[in-house]
C-alpha positions in Angstrom: 146.8 -16.0 11.6 144.4 -16.4 14.6 141.0 -17.8 14.7 138.4 -15.6 13.1 135.4 -16.6 15.3 132.1 -18.0 14.3 128.7 -18.5 15.9 126.3 -21.2 14.7 123.2 -22.9 16.1 120.7 -25.7 15.3 117.4 -26.8 16.8 116.2 -30.3 17.5 112.5 -31.0 18.1 112.9 -33.7 20.8 109.1 -34.4 21.0 109.1 -35.3 17.3 112.6 -36.7 17.2 113.7 -34.6 14.2 115.3 -31.3 13.3 113.1 -28.3 13.9 112.8 -27.0 10.3 111.4 -23.5 9.7 111.9 -22.1 13.2 112.5 -18.4 13.4 115.5 -17.2 15.5 116.5 -13.7 16.4 120.1 -12.8 17.4 120.7 -9.8 19.7 123.9 -8.2 21.0 123.7 -7.1 24.6 125.4 -4.1 26.0 124.5 -3.3 29.6 120.7 -3.0 29.7 120.4 -2.4 26.0 119.7 -5.1 23.3 120.4 -4.6 19.6 118.9 -6.9 16.9 121.8 -8.3 14.8 119.7 -10.5 12.5 116.8 -12.9 12.2 117.1 -16.3 10.5 115.0 -19.4 9.9 116.2 -23.0 10.3 116.5 -25.2 7.2 115.4 -28.8 6.8 118.3 -30.0 9.0 117.3 -27.6 11.8 120.4 -25.5 11.1 120.9 -22.0 9.7 122.2 -21.8 6.1 125.1 -19.7 7.2 126.9 -18.8 10.5 125.0 -16.2 12.5 128.3 -14.4 13.0 131.7 -14.8 11.4 134.6 -12.8 10.0 134.4 -9.1 10.7 130.8 -9.4 12.0 132.0 -11.6 14.8 132.9 -9.8 18.0 133.3 -11.2 21.5 130.7 -10.0 24.0 127.3 -10.9 25.3 124.5 -12.1 23.1 121.0 -13.5 23.2 119.3 -16.0 20.8 115.5 -15.9 20.9 113.8 -19.0 19.4 110.2 -18.8 18.3 109.3 -22.2 19.7 105.5 -21.6 20.2 105.0 -20.5 16.6 107.0 -23.4 15.3 105.1 -26.0 17.4 101.7 -24.6 16.5 102.7 -24.7 12.8 103.6 -28.4 13.3 100.1 -29.1 14.7 100.8 -29.1 18.4 97.8 -28.3 20.5 99.3 -25.7 22.9 97.4 -24.0 25.7 97.1 -20.2 25.6 99.4 -19.0 26.8 101.8 -21.7 25.8 104.2 -22.9 28.5 107.1 -22.2 26.1 106.6 -19.5 23.5 109.8 -17.6 23.0 112.9 -19.3 24.4 115.8 -16.9 25.1 119.3 -18.1 25.6 121.8 -15.5 26.8 125.5 -16.4 26.5 128.9 -14.8 26.3 131.7 -15.2 23.8 135.0 -14.3 25.4 137.4 -15.2 22.5 137.5 -15.5 18.8 136.6 -19.2 18.5 133.8 -21.4 17.2 130.7 -21.1 19.4 127.9 -23.5 18.6 124.7 -22.9 20.7 122.1 -25.7 20.0 118.6 -25.9 21.3 116.8 -29.1 22.1 113.1 -28.4 22.6 109.7 -29.9 23.2 106.4 -28.1 24.3 107.3 -28.4 28.0 111.1 -28.3 28.2 114.3 -27.4 26.6 118.1 -27.6 27.0 121.2 -26.1 25.5 125.0 -26.4 25.8 128.1 -25.1 24.1 128.6 -27.5 21.2 131.4 -28.0 18.9 
């Protein structure tokens, strides 16, 4: 039996040096110029989602976008952000070409972020 495929994420607040607990994340499927909301989740105390964003029959190769509500999270943690904030919603667009484990983490601070394909 082949790999079923799974998509996971986690968020690290690099300014505070800890997991970004309570951050809202929206997952969209992209098809051409259209974008369809698949689900919204919130990170747990470890900065992770309680379950994979996609797995099993819900997993399908294609193009996706994760949108992280960074500004809302930082304000809730007491960060004094200007209006508008330098980073408010951070989108990460990526493709999944095969049924495999895709892990898309976000490392974020009020003025920068990075991501990579994790394991």
